[in-house]
C-alpha positions in Angstrom: 0.0 0.0 0.0 1.0 3.6 -0.4 2.5 5.0 2.8 -0.1 7.8 2.8 -2.9 5.2 2.8 -1.3 3.3 5.7 -1.2 6.6 7.7 -4.8 7.6 6.8 -6.1 4.1 7.8 -4.1 3.8 11.0 -2.4 0.7 9.8 1.4 0.2 10.4 3.9 -1.6 8.2 4.3 -5.2 9.3 1.1 -5.1 11.4 -2.0 -7.2 10.9 -4.9 -5.6 9.1 -8.3 -6.8 8.2 -9.4 -6.7 4.5 -13.1 -7.0 4.1 -15.7 -7.3 1.3 -19.4 -7.9 1.5 -19.0 -11.7 1.6 -15.8 -12.3 3.5 -12.7 -11.0 5.2 -9.0 -11.9 5.6 -6.2 -10.8 7.8 -3.1 -9.7 6.0 0.2 -8.0 6.8 0.7 -4.4 5.7 3.7 -3.3 3.7 4.7 0.0 2.0 5.1 0.5 -1.7 5.0 4.2 -2.7 5.0 3.1 -6.3 1.4 2.2 -5.9 -1.2 4.9 -6.5 -2.9 6.1 -3.3 -6.2 4.2 -2.8 -4.8 1.0 -4.4 -3.8 -2.3 -2.8 -1.7 -5.0 -4.4 -1.9 -8.6 -3.0 -0.5 -11.8 -4.5 -2.6 -14.9 -5.1 -1.5 -18.4 -4.2 -0.8 -17.9 -0.5 -2.6 -18.7 2.7 -4.3 -21.8 4.1 -7.7 -22.8 2.8 -9.0 -23.4 6.3 -6.8 -21.1 8.4 -9.9 -19.7 10.1 -8.1 -18.0 12.9 -5.3 -16.5 10.8 -2.5 -17.6 13.1 0.0 -18.5 10.3 -0.1 -15.4 8.1 3.5 -14.6 8.7 4.6 -18.0 7.4 2.0 -19.0 4.8 0.4 -15.6 3.9 -3.3 -14.8 3.4 -5.7 -16.3 0.9 -6.8 -13.5 -1.4 -9.3 -15.9 -2.9 -11.5 -15.4 0.1 -12.2 -11.9 -1.1 -13.6 -13.1 -4.4 -17.2 -14.0 -5.2 -18.6 -16.1 -8.0 -22.0 -14.5 -7.4 -21.3 -10.8 -7.1 -18.5 -10.3 -9.6 -18.8 -13.3 -11.9 -18.0 -13.2 -15.6 -20.2 -15.8 -17.2 -18.2 -15.9 -20.5 -14.9 -17.3 -19.1 -16.5 -18.7 -16.0 -14.3 -16.8 -13.6 -14.8 -14.5 -10.7 -13.5 -10.9 -11.0 -9.9 -11.1 -9.7 -8.8 -7.5 -10.0 -10.1 -4.1 -9.1 -12.1 -5.7 -6.3 -13.2 -3.0 -3.8 -12.1 -3.8 -0.2 -12.2 -2.0 3.1 -9.1 -2.1 5.2 -8.9 -1.6 9.0 -6.4 -2.6 11.7 -7.2 -6.1 12.8 -8.5 -6.7 16.3 -7.2 -9.5 18.4 -8.7 -12.1 18.3 -9.8 -11.7 14.7 -13.5 -12.3 13.9 -13.7 -13.6 10.2 -17.5 -13.2 9.9 -18.5 -10.7 7.2 
């Protein structure tokens, strides 16, 4: 995230934050990349445990960005894929313990 966004959201680099959409949420670690436009977030796919409900292992296995996708809300029927970019999310510092309910 852009450092200005981290400051505005009250999220610190290396700290846990909660990323939420209408149908789910994940805990992720914040990092700074001032090459990103303010208001944008970049997250890599292919990490995180499928059933890591309490998000204990995010420092070792990452966070599953797939939990932020929906095959109902942002579904492209032609290729049969959920929308996987430009997904609107809300970011807040993560409480401890984390509540994964939407």
